[in-house]
N, C-alpha and C positions, 0 to 999 in steps of 0.2 A: 504494499500500500504506499511504505514511503517513496519506491521510487516509480512506481505507476500512477501513483493518486496523490501527490504530495500535498497538497491544498488541503484535501478531507482529512490528510494522516494529522493535520495539526489537532485536530479533537482527540485522537487518539495520544498525542503525548500528553492534551491537556488532561485527559482521563487518566494518565498515567503522574501525573502531577498529582492528582488528587489521590492517586493512593490504588489505582487500578493495574493489577498484573497484566502482561501482554507476554503472548507468547505467540511465537511466528513458527510456521511449519510449510518450508519450501526445500523442493529439490537444492537452492543453490543460495549461499549466505548473500543478501543485500545489503540497502540501505535500511529496512525495517528490523532486521535481524540483528543489527550493530545498535539497536536502542530498546529491543525487545528484553523484558527480563528472562527469555530464556528461547532459544533456537533450536531445532528440533528438524534435523535433514531427511527427506524420505525419498525412496526411490520414487521415482516417475508414477504414476496412474494406479498406486497402491492406497489412497486414501479410505477408502470404505475398509480396509483392514484395519487401519489407525481409528477409525471414527467407532467403526463397530468394537474395537476394545476399549471404547469410551463409553459406550452403551451397555456393555458386559460387567465393566466398572461397576457401572450405579445401579444395576439390577443384582446383581450379585451380593452387594453391599445396602443394598435398602437405600439410595442415595437421592430416589427419586419422590419428588416434593407430591406426595401420595393424595393432600386432598385435590391439590389440582388436577392431579393425574386421573382420579375417580371420577370428579365432576366434568372433566372438560375434554376428556379425551375417550377413544374406544379401548382403552386398557382391557374395560370388564367384558366389550362385547364378546361374543362366542362365535367360533369361524365354525364352519361346514365340518361335518367329521369327513369329507372326503378329502379334504386339503390332506396334502403331505409336501413338507418341506424341503430344499435341498439337504437338509442332514441325512433326510432317507434317501435322495436321488442322485447323491455323487454331484449337487452343484444343479441338480434339475429340481423347480417345483412340479407340482401337480399340472396334468394337460399339456404339457409339450409335445408339439407335433415335429417329429425333425424333416417331414417331409416339406412344410413351408417354413420351419424356421420360427413358428410361432407358438404363442399358447392360448387355448382355450382355459377361460377363468372363470367358470362356473364354477370349479370345486374350491376356488379364493373365496368366495363368496361367505356373508354373517349366513349363520344359520338359518334356514327355512328362506332363504334367497338366491339357494342354487337355482340355477337356467335365468336370472331375471338382470344378469349385467349387461343383456343385450351386445355383447362382445363377439361371440363365436370366435371363428378363429380373425385372428388378429393381422393377417397380413395385409388387408384393406386399411385397416386402421394405421399399420407402421407405416403404409407409401402417403398418405394423406397426414402424417404426424399428429396424429390425434389423440397423444398424449399432451402436446401442448392444448389442446383445446379443453381436455379436460380441466388442464390446470385453471381454466376459465369458469366452468359452471358444475364443475364435480362431476362423479360418475355415478352412474345411478344407483339407489340405496333402496329397496320399496320395504315398505311395511314396518311392524314394531320389531326390534331388532332384539333378540336373547341376551341379557347382562347377568354376571356374577358377580356381585358389588365386593365379595369377599379376596375376589382373585386368585381364585384356589382353583378353578374349573382347569384341566387340562388344556382344554380348547379356548381358553379366553388367551384374548390379544397378548395381554399381559404373559401369559407363561408359554405362549408359541413364540414370543420375542426372548423371553430368556433361553428357552434351547435353541432358538435358531441362533443366535450371540454367543452360544457358551463357549463354544472353541476359540473365537477373538480373545486368547489369554496376553500377558503381557508377554510370552515368550513369541505367539504366534507374531506379535505386532512384531517385535525384532526381526524373527524370521521370516517376515515378508517385507516390511518397509524398511529394515535395515535402521532403525530407531534404536538405541539402547532403552533396557526395560525400566531403569532409572529414571529416564527423561518421559518416557511415556506416562510413570505413576506420576511424575510432578504435574505436567497436563493435565490429568485425569483427577488429582486430588484439587487443585486449582479448581477448576470448570467446574466442579460438583459444589466447591464450597460458594459458589454463586448461584444461590441457591435457595426457594424457601421464601417465608414472609416478608424478609427483610432485604433479600438481596439477588440482583439479577446478573446475567452474563450477555455478551453478545457475541455473536458469531460472523466474521466478514467475510470474503470469500472474494478471491477475483473471478472475472468472468469466465477467464479459460477455465476453470471449474467445470464448466458444461462441456467443454472441448475434448472429450473422452468417450470411449462407447460404452459407458456406463455414468457419464457426466449429470443425467435426471438423479441419478440412485447416489450419485454424490452429497445433492442437497437434500434428499430425501434422509439422508443418516444425518446430515445436520441437524436439520428439523425434527428427527425424533429425538435426538439429545434434546433440545429446547425446547422440546417438550414435555419431556419425562422431569427437567429441571425445572417446569412453572417457569421459562424464559418467553414464551410466547403473549402476545399481546400485552408488555407491562414494559412499562419506562424501566431503559438500560438493558432490553432483551433484543430478542428480534434476531434475523437473519439479513444482513446486510451485503447484496450484492455490487461489487463495484464495476462500474460499467467502462467501455472501453472509450466511449463517445459522452458527450455532454446529454444527450438526446437519444440513446439505446432504449431506454424507459419508453419513451414516446413514439418510438420507430414499431413498438412492439402494441402499444395503447391503440395506437394509429395507423394500423400495423403496414410494413413494408413483407409481411410473411405471408405466402401463398395461400395458407388455409385459417388464416383470420379474417374478419370483419372489424371494424371499430370498435373497442370494447369488448375485446375477447368475446364477441358472439361468432361461434365456428362456420366457416364458410359451406354452403352446402355441398353435399356429393350428388352426384348425379342419377346415382342407383338409388340411394337411400333417400331422398328428401326431393322427390317430385313435386309437393304443394308447397304453402307457405304453413299451412298447420303442421305437416307433416316436420319441417324442420324446425318449428318453434319446440313441439312436442320432444323431439330430440336434445333441445336444451334445456327443458324446463321438467323433463321427465313427469308427466300427470303423475298426481298421488306422491309426488315427492315432497319432502323439507325444504324451506328454504327459501332464499333470496331470487332465487332463479326460478322460481315460481310466477315471478314479474317478466318473462322471455319474449312474451307476446308484444307487450309495451315497449320495449327497447327493440324490436326487430321490426315493428309497423314504423317506430320513430325513426328510425335508420333509412326505412326505404322512403318515407315523404321526406326526408332532407335529401336524398339522392333525387328523386323524379317530382317533388309537388305536386302542384293540381293534377299530373299524372296519375298520380297514386290515391286509389279511392280503395275502399273495404270490398268493391265488386270485382276489382281487378287482382285482389290479392296485394294491393303496394307495390305492383310492376312486380311480384317476385319474378317471374318470368324472364324480366330483364335480367337477373341476376347472373352472373357466372355461376359455373357450378366446378365442382373439382371432378376429375377421371382418373386420378391416382400419383403416381408424385411428381409434382411439380417444382420441386425444391431445386436449388441452383448447382448442384452436382448432377443430377438426372439432365438439368437443362442443357449443360455444358458438353456431356456425352452424347446428347442430341443433337449438338451443333456439329460434332465430329462425324455423326453418321446422317450429314445433310438434311435432319428433320426439323431445322428451327433455320428461319429467312434471314430475321433481323432483330435487333436487340438493342434497347436502350440503356446505359449503362449509366449511372450516376450515383454519387456517393460510395464509391469501393472502386477498387483495384484490382480486379482477380489475376491479373497478371502476374502479380508478385504477392496480392494480397490473401490469398486462397488455397486450400492444401492443392495438391499436386499442378503446380504452376505451368509443367509441360501441356497438361491435358488442358488448361484454361487457354494457353498463347494458341495450341492446335482447335480448338473449338472456336474460336475469334477469329481463324483464320479460314473458316469455312462457312461464312455469313455472305448473305450478300450485302448486306449493310448493318454500319455500326453505328451507332452515334453515343460517344461520349461528353459529356459534362463534367468539365472539373476546372479546377484553380488553374493547374498545371498540365503539361503535356507528357500523362501520366504513361507509365508502360502499358496500359490497357490501351493507348491510342497510338501507340507506335512498336508495339510487337512484332508486326509484319516486314519494319524496316530494321531497327534494332536487338529485338528479340535472342535468345541465345539459339535458337531454332536457325535464324537464319546463317549462324556461324557452322551448325552442322549438315546445313543443306535441306531441312527440313520445312523449311518457310522458305520461298524463293520471291524477291520484294515482286518482281515483275510479273508474277503468274498468281500472285497472290487474289483470290476473287472479292476478297473484302473490303468495299469502299465504306470507309470512314469517314463520318462527318464529324469533328470537332468543336464545342459551342462551348465561349467560355463561360463561368459559374461566377457568380456572385458570392463573398465570404460571408461568414456571419457575420461581422461589422458593417456588411454592405447592405445589409436589410434587415427589416423587423419580424418579429412573430415571437413564438415560444420556445423554450427548450423542458424538458421532461426529465428533470433529475431520476439520479435511482433511486431515491427516499418518494417518487410519485410527486413531486414538487415541480407546477409550474411556475416559469418564471418569466417575464415578458421581457426582449431584448429590443431597444431604438437601435436605429439607424444611425450609425458613428459618422458615415462618410457615404458619400455616391460611387456606385460598382464603377471601374475603370474600362473604357470603350465599350466595347459591345457583352461586356458580364451582365448576367441577369439573372435574377432570384429562379429556384425552382418553382415558385408560386407564379411570375413571371409566365417560364417558360410551360408549365403545362396548362395556365391558363389559357394562352395565346395559340395553343397546340389547339386543345379541345376547342375553342372558338371556331380557328380556321377549318377544323374539319367538319364543325356544325355549318358552316355556312357551303362547305363543297357539297354534302348532303342535304341541303336544306330543299331542295325539291324532289327528292327519292322517294319512290311509292314503296320501296320495299321494306317489309316488315322486318328484316335483319337489324335497321338503322334506327328504329325507334327508340330503343334503350339511349342512343348517342343524343338523339335530336329531344327525346322529352327532360335531358337532366337538366336539372336547375343548374345555371351556367350565368347568373347576374349578376354579379361582383363589383361593387363599384369600382373604378381607376383613377387615380391621380399621377400628376408629374407628368415629362415630357415625352415618357415610354410607356403610359397607361398604365404602370404597377399594380396589378389587384390591393385590394384592401386587406391585410392581414388581422387588422381587427373585423372584420365584417367575416372572414373565413371562422375567426374564434366564435364570434356569435351565434353562425352555423352550427359548430362543432356544441358550442353548449347548448343548443334548445332555444325551441320558441312556441308560442302559443298560436295555432295557422290561422285563427281568428283574428288575432287582436295585433300579433306580431310582438306580443311580451316575451322578454328574455323568460327562460323557465331558473328558479331558484334552486332545484333539491330533481334527483331523478326519480324520486317520488311523483312526480308531476306527470310523469309521462305516461301515454294512453296508448291503449291497444287500437282505438276508434279513427285513428287519421287525424285527431284533433291536436296532436303536438309531433315535430319533426327535430330531431336530434341526430348532430352529427356523430357525436360519442358519448354515449349515456353517461359513462365515469366521469365525465368533465363537466357534468351539468353542474353549474353555480359558478362555474368561472366566469361566466358573464352574466350573473344574478346582479337586478337591476339596473341593467345596462351599464354596467361599469366593470371595466377591466380589472379581474381580481388578480390575475397573475403580474401586473404592473404593479403593486403594493409593496412600496419598499421601508414599511417602517423600521427604524432603529431597533435592535434588542434590547436597549437602555430602556426605551419607551414603552415597552411591553413586557408581558410576563415570561417565563423560560421556555412554553412552548412554540412561541414566538408566531401565533397564528397569522400575524398580518404581514409575514414576509412571503408574497408569492402567496400559490394557491396549490394544495393537495388534494388530489382525486382520493377518494370520492368526497365531497360533502366538505371538503377542504381537511380533512381528518388525517392528523399527522402519525398515529400509530393505529394499524390495522388489528380489527377482532380486538380493541380494547376494551370490551366486555369482562376480559378474562384478569384484566387486571383490580377487579374487582372478586371477592369472595362468592361462592353459591348463593349467599344471601345480600349480596348487591349491596358489602362493604367492602373497605380498600383492606387489603390485605394486611399492609403496616401505613401508618402514618407516613413513614418514612418514602412509602412507594404507591403514595395516592396518588389517583390518575384518574379515575373517572367512578363514580358511584350512584347508590339509588339513592333519592331524596323523599323517603317515604312522606314528609308534610306536605311535599308539594306534587308527590303520585308520578315522579320522572327522573328519566337519568341524567344526571349533571357532573362536570367536572371543568379539570384544565383545558380538555381535547375536546372536541366532538363526537358523544358516545357514539360506537358502533354496533348500535344495537335500537331496536323501534323505541323510543323516546318515554313511550308511557306504560310498557310490557314491565310488569312489578317481575322481581326474580320468582314469586309464588306462583308463577302461570304455566300453569299445565294444561297442553293443548287433547283438546277431545278427542274423542275417537273418531281414526278416519282424516282427520286434519292433514292437510298439506299447506304447501308452499309458507307463508311467512306465518300464516297461523299453527304450521306444524313444530313451530322453534318454540321449545320452552325458555321459562324465563330464566335458564342458568342454564344455556346452550350458546357460548359465546361464539362458535366458529359457524355463522350465519348460513355460508355460501356453501358449507357442505351439505349432502343429503341427509343428514344425522344431527348437524349441530355441533358434532364432535372434531376436535384434532385427530386427524389419522396418524396413528403410531404402525400401523398396518392398513395397508391399501388393498381394500377387496376388490378395486378396479379401477381403470383408467390408465394406470401404469404397465406398459405391455411387456417391460421384463420382469416382472417380479413383486409381488406383494410388500416384500421386504428387502432391502438393498442387501446385496450378496458380492463377496470381493471374488471376482474376476479377474484375471492378468490384461492387461494391455493387449489389443490385436497383434501388434509387433511387440515380443517380450522376449529376451534370452534365459527365461528359467520356467521352467515346471509351475503350476500352479500350485501354492504347497496347500492350500484349504480341501479344493475337490480335483475329482476327475475332469470336471468342464474346463479346459484352460480360460476360454475367452468368452465372454457374451454372446450366446446362442443365437439371441435376437436380434443381433446388433445388422445392420441394412448393407448388405455388403453389392457392388456393383461387377458383375463378370463382364468385364469388355477389352478390347487387346490393350488401351492404351494404360488401363489399371490394376498394379498387382498390388500384392502384400509380401511381404517379407516372410521366411518359413519362421515359427517358432515353435519351441515343443509342446506336442509332442513330436511334431516334423520331424524329418531329417534336414541336414544343413542349416540348423537355426547359427551354427558357429560362423558362418561366412559375415554375419551381421554381429557382430559382439559388443558392440557398445550402443546403450541406452541415448539417447540425445532429445534433450527439450529445449522449447524456446519459449520468450518471453518478451517486455518491452522495455526499451532505455528510458530514462526522465526526460532528455534532450530531444527523443523520437517519437514520432506519432503513427498510430497504425504502418500501413505500407509505407510511411517515410512522404510521401507527394508533398506533403505541405513541409514537414520539418526539413526535409534534405533540400529544398529549393530557400531556405533560411540561413543566410551565411555565417550568424554567429553559433547557431545549430549543427550546422554541417561542420563548423572550426572546431566542435567541443566532441563530437563522435565522428569522426571521417572517414571510417572504413568499415567496412564488413569483419567481424572477428568472431573467435571462437574460444570459450573458456573451459581449460583442460585443467587436470587436477597434476600435481609435480610427478605424482604415481604414474598417472597413463602417458605424461609427457617422455618419462624415462623407458617406460614401456615400446612407446611407439616411434621412438626417436625425435620427437618433436622440438623444435626452438623457440623459445621464448623470442614473440615478434618475428619468426619466421612466419613462413606458410604451410598449412595444411589443408587438404580435402577429405571431405566427407562422401561417403558413399553409400546410396541405397539402391535398392531397385528398380527406382524413377530416374534418377538423375545423380549427379555429381555436382559438388559445388565446392568452391574453396574460400578461402576466412584467414586473416593474419590471427597467430596462435597468441593466448592471454593465459602464460602458466600461473595457476594461484590457487589458494586455499581455500578460496571460497565454495569449491566442489568438492567432497569428501566422498571417496570410496567408501561403497555400504558392503558390508559383510550379510548376502542373501544365502541362504540354503549351503552355507560351508564353500559359499564362494566369493569372490570380492567382485562387486559390480562396479562399473565404470559409467558416470555419467558425464556427458560434456553438454553445453548451453550455448545457446545464437541467439542473438536477437533478429527479429523476424521484420527489421525498418528497411531493407536494402532491396534495388533494383538496380536498373540499367539507365535511368533516366537521374535528372536532377545535379547539382552540383557537385554531390559525392554519391559516387554508386558503387554495389558490389553485388555479388553474387544473393538470391533470396532463398532464404532457410525454408520457405514453406516448397519449394521445389522438391525438397525430398523425401514430403511426405502422400501417400498415396490417397485412396479414398473409402474410408469406410465410418459408418455414421451411426451414431446412436439412434434405437429405434422409438424413441418415444419422439423426439424434435428434431430428427434428421440432422443435427449439427457433428460436424465431423470429428476426429480424433486429430487432433494437432497441437496435441501437448506433449506426445512421448511416441518417439519412435526409434528401431534398431538401424544402425548404419557400421560401416566400418570407416577410418579414420587413417589417413594416411600423409606423409611428411612432404611437402612439397606442393608445388601448382599444380590443380587439376591439368592435366590434356584439354586441346582445344579440338573445335572441327569435327570430322568424322572419327576423329579417335576417342574422342569423348562418348560416342556412341559405341564402341569398341570397348571401351572400359566398363561398361553400363552392362553389355551382353555377354562380358565375360563374367560379371557377376551374379548375372541372373541365370547361365549356363551352370556355374558352382553351387549358385542354391536352390537350384532346381524349378525355376520360376520360367512357367510356360507363359504365353500370351494369357492374358484376364485371370492368371491364378490368383485364387484366395484361399486364406488359411482354413483349414477344416472347423464350419461350424459347429461339430457334434466331434469329442472328442473323448467321448467316456459311454457305454452304453451300459444299460440297468443294471448288469452284472460288474460294472467297474472297467471294465475291458478296452482297452483304448483300441481305435481305428480308425481310419482315415475315411472321411464322407465329404464328396465335396459338396 
């Protein structure tokens, strides 16, 4: 966090000054490690083993915050007797189908709910990244669920959790992660002390935690710990994700993701949601408890914002205009489709896949096979010049005179040259004013898309074709200003906030959303950001002029609420757990919830409220159920549905690993998304043969001085001077083993590419003892490419394409490679070197590591 998020890290240092104890877990000693109370070096890709050890430590020593756990989690809920754990299946849960590499989740359900998950085989859910959809609206939970409040029933979640994590001992943590037992116990003891009525603790992870084939389960394990310790929904607790951009949160709220619509409404699937009602029912799950019971109002209001007067109850609010998913439309499937000639044109903005995405060679070959490519950026980035300057030009794989792609480069305005909002990692919307005019022809994204839409609509104005009505009926009437007719960003914010259709009055709360077409809302979770016609995101009242919650600094969704699920900050009776942690509470005299923050609960629902039989939606949430978006109102220690690779986190090795999985016969995540394509391959790992060809682990992260793929920072001379060259950090022991000279050259080889880097020999990387052998890890920054003031090979070229099954995010924080002294070869000789490694490693075109590496008897076998 100090290295990559230094502005936010000031508050960690402030907490430390006040007595907080800071632990840092990372494969490499960084600026954060230097100021932490304790640093734990870890083998990249083994975080579930570490976190699972903490879960075991809590449960074995009964250190959970029992009153919180009993009341606010599903610890007491009883699971189907059909369920079997990875402990019984040598790394597999019940329901695994080796033909599809997916789970049927019926046996994972609560007792009495078998067969109601609606999941069937999850291959289609994996292709549509529906794990991300379930993040938004919870998976289906029907009816009343049986519970054992004594937590003694062998099939209650608490006991299942104990059995599942029983093998994650301190000895196993050391054996898997390379973390000494005394270091692990120091962390476990400190973390568990920050629990109970008087104390809380926070878990902070970098967004790279998601970039693993089990990334979602990393975060699930962290959430399990925080729920067991009573750290969710309370001040000083929670889980904080550090985002790589100022508005990454905003780009999922109002999404740039193929499977979501604004406000985490899932994109409809053509086969499953032919009608508006079927789509809405898949979100609200009729009969289910929770606030997603209002999904009809959110969905109708969104379509009304899109299509205005044309959207009526009679035509299902133009639901027929809404695009449908047909499968995997993710970025990696797209680039492989480009290579195969299935995509003709591409708009590229806000990213630089030629160096910023995994498997850079595939990205560049894909873009070289388009008819046209539109690139909008501040600088002439690698994704605009790959056809003339990319590595494949030197190897002869791309011939500039023959490259078919016509590239249009359009200069973009930077964030200081346009107005609008950022949505920060803590869901905080902050308005930014335009500081300077953009130079020359540079324009904002708002200008570009508004005027592109305007011109397309003008071109199609006389079209009689039904297919063109979706574009022609759009509400596209934003006011403009200035010499270039810049659309008003504030008018867009007003539409996102939502308004009453009849009067135009901006809405104040998403509770005002209606399913009858009388409200239009661009993103229901943002409703209130323009309440009373005032831009609430532009508020900048000093912390010295308001209380410590600082509710008048920007605006946080939903409802300007700063801590989600903050009903959990009070005990079941509605009283603060302690005066020290007083946050929101039930005021019996006034008959309402009140506190320092906006209560995340129905304002007048008393703690004593119990739903009548058969109640659903908000009526089904009891007065002591704080997790109001979940189908049972509870925090899920065990996920009966929604997570595609298991109801509980399980340690699997990364897709590329030098060691056999010490915990189970199953090596890697058996449900991971793999792409069998001639351009894509995976380095062999045990139990496959030839894994020794790539004996070293490499991991990547960012430098303080550079930003993402480097296009912005490598073109700024002071930053380029501070970090002028691509380099690789290696331990002194590895330097001796491989004959590497400090400040000399090395090249790294994977089954996809060879890159070169200057060598930095440093103690910041420690060889780790794992499974009675020494594991060497090397570290690389991922900011370099072939354009800019300073250039270098791209670390992302080394990675292949293997994805987490829940959200289709690539494993790009850990891979295997060989490290050799000296500079890499150039031209065709580079391809020859890769081909030689592929031959020695047994890698054929499209080679993937076997998905299943053990059968029911625990015998290893190969299954492609």
